[in-house]
C-alpha positions as a Markdown table, in Angstrom:
| # | Residue | x | y | z |
|---|---|---|---|---|
| 1 | Glu | 9.4 | 44.0 | -40.1 |
| 2 | Glu | 9.1 | 47.1 | -37.9 |
| 3 | Glu | 8.0 | 44.8 | -35.0 |
| 4 | Tyr | 11.4 | 43.0 | -35.1 |
| 5 | Asn | 13.5 | 46.2 | -35.3 |
| 6 | Arg | 12.2 | 47.9 | -32.3 |
| 7 | Glu | 14.4 | 48.6 | -29.2 |
| 8 | Pro | 14.3 | 45.7 | -26.6 |
| 9 | Gln | 12.7 | 46.6 | -23.4 |
| 10 | Pro | 13.2 | 45.1 | -19.9 |
| 11 | Ala | 10.7 | 42.3 | -19.1 |
| 12 | Ser | 9.0 | 42.8 | -15.8 |
| 13 | Gly | 10.4 | 40.8 | -12.9 |
| 14 | Thr | 13.8 | 40.1 | -14.7 |
| 15 | Asn | 15.9 | 42.6 | -12.8 |
| 16 | Gly | 16.6 | 44.7 | -15.9 |
| 17 | Leu | 17.6 | 41.9 | -18.2 |
| 18 | Ile | 16.8 | 42.6 | -21.8 |
| 19 | Asp | 14.8 | 40.2 | -24.0 |
| 20 | Gly | 17.1 | 38.0 | -25.9 |
| 21 | Asp | 20.1 | 38.8 | -23.6 |
| 22 | Lys | 22.2 | 35.9 | -22.4 |
| 23 | Ser | 22.7 | 35.9 | -18.7 |
| 24 | Arg | 25.3 | 33.9 | -16.8 |
| 25 | Leu | 24.3 | 32.5 | -13.4 |
| 26 | Asp | 27.0 | 31.4 | -11.1 |
| 27 | Ile | 25.8 | 28.7 | -8.7 |
| 28 | Asn | 27.6 | 28.7 | -5.3 |
| 29 | Asn | 30.6 | 30.5 | -6.8 |
| 30 | Thr | 31.9 | 27.2 | -8.4 |
| 31 | Glu | 33.4 | 27.0 | -11.8 |
| 32 | Ser | 30.1 | 25.7 | -13.3 |
| 33 | Ser | 27.6 | 28.1 | -14.7 |
| 34 | Ile | 24.4 | 28.1 | -16.6 |
| 35 | Asp | 23.7 | 30.0 | -19.8 |
| 36 | Ser | 20.1 | 31.0 | -20.2 |
| 37 | Thr | 18.1 | 33.3 | -22.5 |
| 38 | Ile | 15.0 | 35.1 | -21.2 |
| 39 | Tyr | 12.1 | 35.9 | -23.5 |
| 40 | Lys | 9.0 | 37.9 | -22.8 |
| 41 | Leu | 5.9 | 36.3 | -24.4 |
| 42 | Glu | 3.0 | 38.4 | -25.4 |
| 43 | Met | -0.3 | 36.8 | -26.1 |
| 44 | Met | -1.9 | 38.1 | -29.2 |
| 45 | Ser | -4.9 | 35.8 | -29.3 |
| 46 | Ile | -6.3 | 32.9 | -27.4 |
| 47 | Glu | -8.3 | 30.1 | -28.8 |
| 48 | Leu | -10.1 | 27.5 | -26.7 |
| 49 | Phe | -11.0 | 24.2 | -28.3 |
| 50 | Ser | -13.5 | 22.2 | -26.2 |
| 51 | Val | -13.9 | 18.5 | -26.1 |
| 52 | Tyr | -17.3 | 19.0 | -27.6 |
| 53 | Gly | -15.9 | 20.3 | -30.8 |
| 54 | Lys | -16.6 | 24.0 | -30.2 |
| 55 | Gln | -14.0 | 26.6 | -30.6 |
| 56 | Phe | -14.0 | 29.9 | -28.7 |
| 57 | Met | -11.9 | 33.0 | -29.1 |
| 58 | Ile | -10.9 | 34.5 | -25.7 |
| 59 | Asp | -10.0 | 38.2 | -25.4 |
| 60 | Pro | -6.4 | 38.3 | -24.1 |
| 61 | Gln | -7.3 | 41.2 | -21.8 |
| 62 | Asp | -10.1 | 39.2 | -20.2 |
| 63 | Phe | -7.6 | 36.4 | -19.7 |
| 64 | Gln | -5.0 | 38.7 | -18.1 |
| 65 | Asp | -7.7 | 40.3 | -15.8 |
| 66 | Ala | -9.1 | 37.0 | -14.7 |
| 67 | Glu | -8.8 | 36.1 | -11.0 |
| 68 | Pro | -8.6 | 32.6 | -9.6 |
| 69 | Asp | -11.7 | 31.1 | -8.1 |
| 70 | Leu | -12.3 | 31.9 | -4.4 |
| 71 | Leu | -12.0 | 28.2 | -3.5 |
| 72 | Ser | -9.1 | 27.2 | -5.7 |
| 73 | Asn | -6.7 | 26.7 | -2.8 |
| 74 | His | -9.3 | 24.9 | -0.7 |
| 75 | Ala | -11.0 | 22.5 | -3.1 |
| 76 | Ser | -8.9 | 19.4 | -2.2 |
| 77 | Asp | -9.6 | 19.9 | 1.5 |
| 78 | Ile | -13.3 | 20.3 | 0.9 |
| 79 | Ile | -13.4 | 17.1 | -1.2 |
| 80 | Lys | -11.6 | 15.2 | 1.5 |
| 81 | Arg | -14.0 | 16.3 | 4.2 |
| 82 | Val | -17.1 | 15.5 | 2.0 |
| 83 | Lys | -15.7 | 12.1 | 1.2 |
| 84 | Glu | -15.0 | 11.2 | 4.9 |
| 85 | Asn | -17.9 | 8.8 | 4.9 |
| 86 | Ser | -17.2 | 7.4 | 1.5 |
| 87 | Asp | -20.1 | 4.9 | 1.2 |
| 88 | Gln | -22.7 | 7.5 | 2.2 |
| 89 | Cys | -21.1 | 10.1 | -0.1 |
| 90 | Thr | -21.1 | 7.7 | -3.1 |
| 91 | Met | -24.8 | 6.7 | -2.6 |
| 92 | Ala | -25.7 | 10.4 | -2.3 |
| 93 | Leu | -23.8 | 11.3 | -5.5 |
| 94 | Arg | -25.5 | 8.5 | -7.4 |
| 95 | Ser | -28.8 | 9.7 | -6.1 |
| 96 | Leu | -28.0 | 13.3 | -7.1 |
| 97 | Cys | -27.1 | 12.1 | -10.7 |
| 98 | Ser | -30.4 | 10.4 | -10.9 |
| 99 | Arg | -32.5 | 13.2 | -9.4 |
| 100 | Lys | -30.9 | 16.2 | -11.2 |
| 101 | Lys | -29.7 | 14.7 | -14.5 |
| 102 | Gly | -31.8 | 11.6 | -15.0 |
| 103 | Leu | -28.6 | 9.4 | -15.1 |
| 104 | Thr | -28.5 | 5.9 | -13.8 |
| 105 | Val | -24.9 | 5.4 | -12.6 |
| 106 | Glu | -23.1 | 2.5 | -10.9 |
| 107 | Asp | -20.5 | 4.6 | -9.1 |
| 108 | Ala | -19.9 | 8.3 | -8.6 |
| 109 | Ser | -17.1 | 10.4 | -7.1 |
| 110 | Leu | -16.7 | 14.0 | -6.2 |
| 111 | Ile | -13.7 | 15.3 | -8.2 |
| 112 | Gly | -14.0 | 19.1 | -8.2 |
| 113 | Val | -15.3 | 22.0 | -6.2 |
| 114 | Asp | -15.3 | 25.7 | -7.0 |
| 115 | Ser | -17.4 | 28.6 | -5.8 |
| 116 | Leu | -20.1 | 28.0 | -8.5 |
| 117 | Gly | -20.6 | 24.2 | -8.1 |
| 118 | Ile | -19.2 | 20.7 | -8.1 |
| 119 | Asp | -17.9 | 18.2 | -10.6 |
| 120 | Val | -18.8 | 14.5 | -10.3 |
| 121 | Arg | -17.2 | 11.6 | -12.1 |
| 122 | Ala | -20.1 | 9.3 | -12.9 |
| 123 | Phe | -19.5 | 5.7 | -14.1 |
| 124 | Ser | -22.0 | 3.6 | -16.0 |
| 125 | Gly | -20.6 | 0.4 | -17.4 |
| 126 | Leu | -17.4 | 1.2 | -19.3 |
| 127 | Glu | -18.5 | 4.8 | -19.7 |
| 128 | Ala | -17.1 | 7.5 | -17.4 |
| 129 | Arg | -18.3 | 11.1 | -17.7 |
| 130 | Thr | -17.9 | 14.3 | -15.7 |
| 131 | Val | -21.2 | 15.9 | -14.6 |
| 132 | Arg | -21.5 | 19.4 | -13.4 |
| 133 | Phe | -23.9 | 20.5 | -10.7 |
| 134 | Ser | -24.3 | 24.2 | -10.0 |
| 135 | Phe | -24.9 | 25.8 | -6.7 |
| 136 | Asn | -28.0 | 28.0 | -6.4 |
| 137 | Ala | -25.7 | 31.0 | -5.5 |
| 138 | Gln | -22.0 | 31.5 | -5.4 |
| 139 | Ala | -20.2 | 30.0 | -2.3 |
| 140 | Leu | -18.0 | 32.7 | -0.7 |
| 141 | Ser | -16.2 | 30.5 | 1.7 |
| 142 | Glu | -15.1 | 26.9 | 2.4 |
| 143 | Arg | -17.9 | 26.5 | 5.0 |
| 144 | Ser | -20.5 | 27.9 | 2.6 |
| 145 | Ala | -19.4 | 25.5 | -0.1 |
| 146 | Glu | -19.5 | 22.5 | 2.2 |
| 147 | Lys | -23.0 | 23.5 | 3.4 |
| 148 | Lys | -24.2 | 23.8 | -0.2 |
| 149 | Ile | -22.7 | 20.4 | -1.1 |
| 150 | Lys | -24.4 | 18.8 | 1.9 |
| 151 | Arg | -27.7 | 20.3 | 0.9 |
| 152 | Met | -27.3 | 18.9 | -2.6 |
| 153 | Leu | -26.3 | 15.5 | -1.5 |
| 154 | Phe | -28.7 | 15.2 | 1.5 |
| 155 | Pro | -31.8 | 17.2 | 0.7 |
| 156 | Arg | -33.2 | 16.7 | 4.3 |
| 157 | Tyr | -30.0 | 18.2 | 5.7 |
| 158 | Arg | -31.5 | 21.7 | 5.2 |
| 159 | Lys | -34.6 | 20.8 | 7.2 |
| 160 | Thr | -32.5 | 19.4 | 10.0 |
| 161 | Val | -30.3 | 22.5 | 10.2 |
| 162 | Lys | -33.3 | 24.8 | 10.2 |
| 163 | Ala | -35.1 | 22.8 | 12.9 |
| 164 | Ser | -32.0 | 22.7 | 15.1 |
| 165 | Thr | -31.5 | 26.5 | 14.9 |
| 166 | Glu | -35.0 | 27.2 | 15.8 |
| 167 | Asp | -34.5 | 25.7 | 19.3 |
């Protein structure tokens, strides 16, 4: 009960509005206005339920302190560039699924990239699954991620790059 009787405090970023206060916003000085109530939510606990049936408790402080992945704003651009030669990319992804995971797939598509690896959607018959492939080390830039992906997809790419830099 003490929790509910405490003095309201301004929520950050609300220009001094108090939790639960009604504010009136005038739009373009017309006679219409919008009533709204602003609330500040505080996370007390976080539970993560995975698709595999596991449940995890997340420390709210860890969640608040988390930073977005280095490549989060560049993932779609990286995927577009990797998929430019779609037939070659699909064949290489199918081969990667076979080599690294022992999966025989009919079709494969690159669907995600982050600084730690790639996500591939692999299709076999009516089954579709997402398969994760980790980089050997964190990619710290777009260029680094693309090189790591090409090395994964085209194992001879590394030898070609090394040979051309030795000249």
